[in-house]
C-alpha positions in Angstrom: 0.0 0.0 0.0 1.5 3.3 -1.0 1.4 6.3 1.4 -0.1 9.3 0.1 2.0 12.8 0.4 0.6 15.2 3.1 0.0 18.6 1.7 -1.3 21.9 2.3 -3.0 23.1 5.5 -2.5 19.7 7.1 1.2 20.3 6.9 0.8 23.7 8.4 -1.6 22.7 11.4 0.2 19.6 12.4 3.8 20.2 11.5 4.4 23.9 10.8 2.4 25.4 13.8 3.8 23.2 16.6 7.2 24.5 15.4 6.1 28.1 15.1 4.3 27.8 18.6 7.9 26.4 20.2 9.9 29.1 18.4 7.5 31.5 20.1 8.0 30.1 23.3 11.8 30.5 23.1 11.5 34.0 22.1 9.2 34.5 25.0 11.9 33.2 27.4 14.5 35.0 25.9 12.4 38.5 26.6 12.4 37.8 30.1 14.9 39.8 32.2 17.1 37.3 34.4 15.2 38.9 37.6 12.3 37.0 36.5 14.0 33.7 35.8 16.5 33.8 38.7 16.2 30.3 40.4 18.8 30.8 43.0 16.4 31.9 45.9 14.5 28.4 45.2 17.7 26.4 44.7 19.2 28.0 48.0 16.1 27.1 49.8 15.9 23.5 49.1 19.4 22.5 48.4 22.1 22.5 51.0 24.8 24.6 50.1 27.5 22.8 52.1 26.4 19.4 50.0 27.1 21.1 46.7 30.3 22.5 47.8 31.6 19.2 49.2 30.4 17.2 46.0 31.6 19.9 43.5 34.3 21.8 44.9 36.8 20.3 42.3 34.6 21.6 39.5 36.1 24.6 37.7 35.8 25.7 34.0 35.3 28.6 31.7 32.0 29.3 29.9 31.3 32.4 27.9 34.6 34.0 29.4 33.5 33.6 32.9 34.7 31.0 35.5 32.0 28.4 36.4 32.7 27.0 40.0 31.1 26.6 43.2 33.6 29.2 44.8 32.7 31.6 42.1 29.0 31.6 41.8 28.1 30.0 45.1 26.2 26.7 45.4 22.8 28.1 44.0 24.5 30.0 41.4 26.5 26.9 40.3 23.5 24.6 40.1 21.4 27.2 38.5 24.1 27.6 35.6 23.5 23.8 34.9 19.7 24.0 34.9 19.8 26.9 32.7 22.1 25.2 30.1 19.8 22.1 30.5 17.0 24.4 29.5 18.9 25.6 26.5 19.6 22.0 25.5 16.0 21.1 26.0 14.5 24.0 24.1 16.9 23.5 21.0 16.7 19.8 21.0 12.7 20.1 20.7 13.4 22.7 17.9 15.7 20.4 16.2 13.2 17.5 16.6 10.2 19.5 15.3 12.2 21.0 12.4 13.3 17.4 11.2 9.7 16.5 11.5 8.3 19.3 9.5 11.1 18.7 6.8 10.3 14.9 6.6 6.7 15.6 5.7 7.2 18.8 3.7 9.8 17.1 1.5 8.7 13.6 1.7 11.0 11.0 0.2 12.7 13.8 -1.9 15.8 14.1 0.2 17.7 12.0 2.5 17.7 11.9 6.3 21.0 13.2 6.4 20.2 16.2 4.3 17.1 16.8 6.5 19.1 16.7 9.7 21.6 19.1 8.2 19.2 21.5 7.1 17.1 21.5 10.6 20.5 21.8 12.3 21.4 24.9 10.1 17.8 26.3 11.0 18.5 25.7 14.6 21.8 27.5 14.3 20.1 30.5 12.6 17.5 30.5 15.1 20.1 30.5 18.0 21.9 33.5 16.6 18.8 35.5 16.2 17.8 34.4 19.6 21.1 35.6 21.2 20.7 38.7 19.4 17.4 39.4 20.5 18.5 38.3 24.2 21.1 41.0 24.1 18.3 43.6 24.1 16.7 42.2 27.1 17.6 43.7 30.5 19.9 41.8 32.5 20.7 39.3 29.9 23.7 38.7 27.9 24.3 37.2 24.3 26.7 34.3 24.2 28.5 32.5 21.4 28.9 29.6 23.8 25.2 29.6 23.9 24.7 29.7 20.2 27.0 26.5 20.0 25.2 24.8 22.6 21.9 25.5 20.9 23.1 24.5 17.6 24.6 21.3 18.7 21.5 20.4 20.7 19.2 21.1 17.7 21.4 18.7 15.7 21.0 16.2 18.2 17.2 16.6 18.2 16.9 16.3 14.4 19.3 13.4 14.3 17.3 11.9 17.2 14.0 12.3 15.3 15.5 10.7 12.2 16.9 7.9 14.0 13.5 7.1 15.7 11.8 7.4 12.5 14.4 5.0 11.0 14.0 2.7 13.8 10.2 2.5 14.0 10.1 2.0 10.1 12.5 -0.9 10.3 10.4 -2.5 13.2 7.1 -2.2 11.2 8.8 -3.8 8.0 10.3 -6.6 10.2 8.8 -10.2 9.7 6.9 -10.9 12.8 7.6 -14.1 14.1 
């Protein structure tokens, strides 16, 4: 049985709109000043600082030109750094996934999965650059090249994960049952 190619409004409503809404959420999050996103008071309330210092006192690295360490940021700031970077990863992983999903339906079998993943990753890179530029105009926020790299890699991983799941589920459907 041959599959029909999905076209028109169906593509927009089920594939394009979720991508646009996700992009809007990322834009909204970048529009908020740090003061509205500050997690340190909550973290400080619920995570014992001495525990974090004992476990992670040895961790020290540079990110965006700043030292990341418990000594430099304090326990709550140190944890918040990783929470915020995990949020970056998650946002752009989903963006890559949704981009790969749209490209697969929009282009059908006309392009290889590698090509679609590459285009989705480039799209995520472009959006990450524009997002960091936008963020530079937001009070108490800074634009970091390091964040663009993190976002672009996250988008690539998301698009590749989507392509992998599609491939894996396709192979499972075509496998002889036993």
